[in-house]
MARGUVO-796094 format. One record per residue (C-alpha): x, y, z; residue number from 0; residue in three letters. Coordinates in steps of 0.02 Angstrom, whole numbers. Layout:
BEGIN
<node <X,Y,Z>,NUM,'ALA'>
...
END
This chain:
BEGIN
<node <497,150,293>,0,'UNK'>
<node <659,238,329>,1,'UNK'>
<node <818,256,229>,2,'UNK'>
<node <905,132,343>,3,'UNK'>
<node <977,-23,260>,4,'UNK'>
<node <886,-134,386>,5,'UNK'>
<node <716,-65,332>,6,'UNK'>
<node <750,-100,149>,7,'UNK'>
<node <812,-275,192>,8,'UNK'>
<node <647,-312,281>,9,'UNK'>
<node <544,-246,135>,10,'UNK'>
<node <644,-352,13>,11,'UNK'>
<node <628,-508,120>,12,'UNK'>
<node <440,-490,142>,13,'UNK'>
<node <405,-452,-41>,14,'UNK'>
<node <517,-596,-98>,15,'UNK'>
<node <427,-714,19>,16,'UNK'>
<node <258,-653,-44>,17,'UNK'>
<node <312,-675,-224>,18,'UNK'>
<node <380,-851,-197>,19,'UNK'>
<node <221,-903,-105>,20,'UNK'>
<node <107,-817,-230>,21,'UNK'>
<node <26,-707,-98>,22,'UNK'>
<node <-12,-522,-87>,23,'UNK'>
<node <104,-409,11>,24,'UNK'>
<node <31,-251,87>,25,'UNK'>
<node <135,-105,149>,26,'UNK'>
<node <49,2,278>,27,'UNK'>
<node <87,181,325>,28,'UNK'>
<node <143,246,154>,29,'UNK'>
<node <164,434,176>,30,'UNK'>
<node <265,496,27>,31,'UNK'>
<node <280,468,-161>,32,'UNK'>
<node <459,413,-133>,33,'UNK'>
<node <403,274,-15>,34,'UNK'>
<node <272,219,-141>,35,'UNK'>
<node <398,212,-282>,36,'UNK'>
<node <523,114,-177>,37,'UNK'>
<node <389,-12,-125>,38,'UNK'>
<node <333,-34,-306>,39,'UNK'>
<node <514,-57,-361>,40,'UNK'>
<node <538,-191,-228>,41,'UNK'>
<node <382,-285,-283>,42,'UNK'>
<node <255,-242,-150>,43,'UNK'>
<node <83,-278,-222>,44,'UNK'>
<node <-31,-171,-113>,45,'UNK'>
<node <-7,-13,-11>,46,'UNK'>
<node <-106,99,104>,47,'UNK'>
<node <-72,254,204>,48,'UNK'>
<node <-98,439,225>,49,'UNK'>
<node <-17,471,55>,50,'UNK'>
<node <-182,411,-20>,51,'UNK'>
<node <-304,469,113>,52,'UNK'>
<node <-307,515,296>,53,'UNK'>
<node <-409,399,407>,54,'UNK'>
<node <-595,408,365>,55,'UNK'>
<node <-753,354,455>,56,'UNK'>
<node <-824,193,385>,57,'UNK'>
<node <-977,287,323>,58,'UNK'>
<node <-867,385,201>,59,'UNK'>
<node <-778,237,122>,60,'UNK'>
<node <-904,205,-18>,61,'UNK'>
<node <-900,388,-70>,62,'UNK'>
<node <-710,391,-66>,63,'UNK'>
<node <-694,235,-174>,64,'UNK'>
<node <-826,298,-296>,65,'UNK'>
<node <-731,462,-315>,66,'UNK'>
<node <-572,367,-358>,67,'UNK'>
<node <-655,259,-491>,68,'UNK'>
<node <-841,279,-524>,69,'UNK'>
<node <-845,113,-619>,70,'UNK'>
<node <-798,14,-464>,71,'UNK'>
<node <-928,-45,-341>,72,'UNK'>
<node <-877,-22,-160>,73,'UNK'>
<node <-909,-171,-49>,74,'UNK'>
<node <-856,-88,113>,75,'UNK'>
END
């Protein structure tokens, strides 16, 4: 997500469509806290990207999720 007006317009259109249809919107490639805050402000419901974790082998996913919240059960 860049600072260009076109990028923000796309984010707003997608999140508005998701909201009006009652579906989840997922932003991929979140790299900075600023991007995360902007996406939250615009109504994006889910995010992923290197801001949270670099790519991991599938075998490490359960351990990663457990470290984030030990009460959750990983289904990956």
